C-alpha positions as CSV (number, residue, x, y, z in Angstrom):
1,X,0.0,0.0,0.0
2,X,2.8,2.4,0.9
3,X,4.6,1.6,-2.4
4,X,1.4,2.4,-4.3
5,X,0.9,5.7,-2.5
6,X,4.6,6.6,-3.2
7,X,4.1,5.8,-6.9
8,X,1.0,7.9,-7.0
9,X,2.7,10.8,-5.3
10,X,5.6,10.7,-7.7
11,X,3.2,10.6,-10.7
12,X,1.3,13.6,-9.4
13,X,4.5,15.5,-8.8
14,X,5.8,14.8,-12.3
15,X,2.5,15.8,-13.8
16,X,2.5,19.0,-11.8
17,X,6.1,19.8,-13.0
18,X,5.1,19.1,-16.6
19,X,2.0,21.3,-16.4
20,X,4.0,24.1,-14.8
21,X,6.6,24.0,-17.6
22,X,4.0,24.0,-20.3
23,X,2.2,27.0,-18.9
24,X,5.4,28.8,-18.0
25,X,7.1,28.6,-21.5
26,X,4.5,30.7,-23.4
27,X,4.5,33.3,-20.6
28,X,8.1,34.3,-21.5
29,X,7.2,34.5,-25.2
30,X,6.7,37.9,-26.8
31,X,3.1,38.4,-28.0
32,X,2.2,40.6,-31.0
33,X,0.1,42.7,-28.7
34,X,3.1,43.5,-26.5
35,X,4.7,45.4,-29.4
36,X,3.8,49.1,-29.2
37,X,2.1,50.8,-32.1
38,X,4.3,52.0,-34.9
39,X,5.6,55.5,-34.6
40,X,7.3,57.9,-37.0
41,X,9.6,59.1,-34.2
42,X,10.6,55.7,-32.7
43,X,12.3,53.3,-35.1
44,X,13.8,50.9,-32.6
45,X,11.6,48.8,-30.2
46,X,14.0,46.7,-28.1
47,X,11.8,44.3,-26.2
48,X,14.7,41.8,-26.0
49,X,16.8,44.4,-24.2
50,X,19.9,43.7,-26.2
51,X,20.7,47.1,-27.7
52,X,22.5,49.8,-25.6
53,X,20.7,53.1,-25.1
54,X,23.5,55.0,-26.9
55,X,23.2,52.8,-30.0
56,X,19.4,52.8,-29.8
57,X,19.5,56.6,-30.0
58,X,22.1,56.5,-32.8
59,X,19.9,54.1,-34.8
60,X,16.8,56.2,-34.3
61,X,18.6,59.3,-35.5
62,X,20.0,57.5,-38.6
63,X,16.6,56.0,-39.6
64,X,14.7,59.2,-38.9
65,X,17.2,61.0,-41.3
66,X,16.6,58.3,-43.9
67,X,12.8,58.8,-43.6
68,X,13.1,62.5,-44.0
69,X,15.3,62.3,-47.0
70,X,13.8,59.4,-48.9
71,X,10.4,58.7,-47.4
72,X,11.5,55.1,-46.6
73,X,10.8,54.0,-43.0
74,X,12.8,51.2,-41.4
75,X,11.8,49.7,-38.1
76,X,13.9,47.4,-35.8
77,X,12.1,45.2,-33.3
78,X,13.8,42.7,-30.9
79,X,11.8,40.2,-29.0
80,X,12.6,37.9,-26.1
81,X,11.4,34.6,-27.6
82,X,8.8,33.2,-30.0
83,X,5.7,31.4,-29.0
84,X,5.8,27.6,-29.6
85,X,3.7,27.8,-32.7
86,X,5.4,30.8,-34.2
87,X,8.4,31.3,-36.5
88,X,10.4,34.5,-36.9
89,X,9.0,34.9,-40.4
90,X,5.4,34.5,-39.4
91,X,5.9,36.9,-36.5
92,X,7.4,39.6,-38.7
93,X,4.7,39.2,-41.3
94,X,1.9,39.3,-38.7
95,X,3.4,42.4,-37.0
96,X,3.8,44.1,-40.4
97,X,0.1,43.4,-41.1
98,X,-0.9,44.6,-37.7
99,X,1.0,47.9,-38.1
100,X,0.0,48.4,-41.8
101,X,-3.4,46.8,-42.5
102,X,-3.4,48.0,-46.2
103,X,-0.7,47.8,-48.9
104,X,-0.8,51.6,-49.2
105,X,-0.1,52.1,-45.5
106,X,3.0,49.8,-45.6
107,X,4.3,50.6,-49.0
108,X,7.4,52.5,-47.9
109,X,8.1,50.5,-44.7
110,X,10.7,47.9,-43.9
111,X,10.5,45.8,-40.7
112,X,13.4,43.9,-39.2
113,X,12.7,41.5,-36.4
114,X,15.2,39.6,-34.3
115,X,14.5,36.9,-31.7
116,X,17.2,37.2,-29.0
117,X,17.0,33.6,-27.9
118,X,17.7,31.9,-31.3
119,X,19.2,35.0,-33.0
120,X,16.9,34.3,-36.0
121,X,16.1,37.4,-38.1
122,X,13.3,38.1,-40.6
123,X,12.5,41.1,-42.8
124,X,9.1,42.2,-44.1
125,X,8.8,45.0,-46.6
126,X,6.1,47.0,-48.4
127,X,5.7,47.1,-52.2
128,X,7.6,50.3,-52.9
129,X,10.4,49.4,-50.4
130,X,10.7,46.0,-52.1
131,X,11.4,47.7,-55.4
132,X,14.7,48.9,-53.8
133,X,15.2,46.1,-51.3
134,X,14.8,42.9,-53.3
135,X,14.1,39.6,-51.7
136,X,17.7,38.5,-52.4
137,X,19.2,41.5,-50.6
138,X,16.7,41.2,-47.7
139,X,17.7,37.6,-47.3
140,X,21.4,38.5,-47.3
141,X,20.8,41.3,-44.8
142,X,19.0,38.9,-42.3
143,X,21.2,35.9,-42.8
144,X,24.7,37.5,-43.4
145,X,24.9,41.2,-42.3
146,X,22.9,40.5,-39.1
147,X,24.5,37.1,-38.4
148,X,28.2,37.7,-38.8
149,X,28.6,39.9,-35.7
150,X,26.3,37.6,-33.7
151,X,28.5,34.6,-34.6
152,X,31.5,36.4,-33.0
153,X,29.9,36.6,-29.6
154,X,26.4,38.1,-29.7
155,X,27.5,41.5,-30.8
156,X,24.0,42.9,-31.1
157,X,24.9,46.5,-31.3
158,X,27.4,45.9,-34.1
159,X,24.9,43.7,-35.9
160,X,22.1,46.4,-35.9
161,X,24.6,49.2,-36.9
162,X,25.8,47.1,-39.8
163,X,22.2,46.3,-40.9
164,X,21.3,50.0,-40.6
165,X,24.2,51.1,-42.7
166,X,23.4,48.6,-45.5
167,X,19.6,49.3,-45.5
168,X,20.2,53.1,-45.6
169,X,22.5,52.7,-48.6
170,X,20.1,50.4,-50.5
171,X,16.9,52.3,-49.7
172,X,18.6,55.6,-50.6
173,X,19.1,54.2,-54.1
174,X,22.8,53.7,-53.7
175,X,24.7,50.5,-54.7
176,X,24.4,47.6,-52.2
177,X,27.6,47.5,-50.1
178,X,26.9,43.8,-49.6
179,X,27.5,41.6,-46.5
180,X,30.5,42.1,-44.3
181,X,33.7,40.3,-45.4
182,X,34.6,37.3,-43.4
183,X,38.4,37.2,-42.9
184,X,39.9,33.9,-41.9
185,X,43.1,34.6,-39.9
186,X,43.8,31.0,-39.2
187,X,47.0,29.9,-41.0
188,X,47.1,26.3,-41.8
189,X,50.6,24.8,-42.1
190,X,51.4,21.4,-43.5
191,X,53.1,18.9,-41.3
192,X,55.0,17.3,-44.2
193,X,58.1,18.6,-45.8
194,X,58.0,19.8,-49.4
195,X,59.9,18.2,-52.2
196,X,62.4,21.0,-52.2
197,X,62.9,20.7,-48.4
198,X,63.3,17.0,-48.7
199,X,65.9,17.5,-51.5
200,X,67.9,19.9,-49.3
201,X,67.6,17.7,-46.2
202,X,70.7,15.9,-44.7
203,X,68.5,13.1,-43.4
204,X,69.3,10.6,-46.1
205,X,73.1,10.5,-45.5
206,X,72.4,10.2,-41.8
207,X,70.1,7.3,-42.3
208,X,72.5,5.5,-44.5
209,X,75.3,6.0,-42.0
210,X,73.2,4.7,-39.2
211,X,72.3,1.6,-41.2
212,X,76.0,0.9,-41.9
213,X,76.9,1.4,-38.3
214,X,74.1,-0.9,-37.2
215,X,75.5,-3.6,-39.4
216,X,79.3,-3.2,-38.8
217,X,79.3,-2.6,-35.1
218,X,77.6,-5.8,-34.1
219,X,79.9,-7.8,-36.5
220,X,83.0,-6.1,-35.1
221,X,81.9,-6.8,-31.5
222,X,81.2,-10.4,-32.3
223,X,84.6,-10.8,-34.0
224,X,86.4,-9.3,-31.0
225,X,84.5,-11.5,-28.6
226,X,85.3,-14.6,-30.5
227,X,89.0,-13.8,-30.6
């Protein structure tokens, strides 16, 4: 009876832990309704709290200047994590639709969303913005320009500054500067000697000499011992 009660208690405890985990996980996810309404003055919404205040101010200033000069609006949004049934692309598209319900409203807007848990990034654009920022460039921005600094140790500030510089250039009608260059500073050296090094080596005479010595010395020793 006692064993049965212990087993039941363990089962209830395990069920309680599982239920608590299932309910707790979505609680930390960022909901669409937690994202503030779009604003012409605020271009950075850092719900993931990964961008410094200095760089947030710098990004806002740069993107506001872009909007004033070209009419193209860029918005950066960081979130803490996605809900279990959400992807970064679906979240970005839903948020873009929530902010801009009609094609006309979002025509000149570009939305960049980053999930700070997975570091996945997605970009949604309006029709007029897409004429400048093609799908190919947008993919390169999200998967290369954004990701290179993050792969070097979660350098979020550098990542958003690099993305901002590239988007400003493209949306201003300038040539695409492309993704950052990846420099491989690791020098790989071979462990085998080259043909030239082998030719110049004194190893062969030494080997021959050792072989002769290994043959002659035992014979001489044996001859001396016999005598």
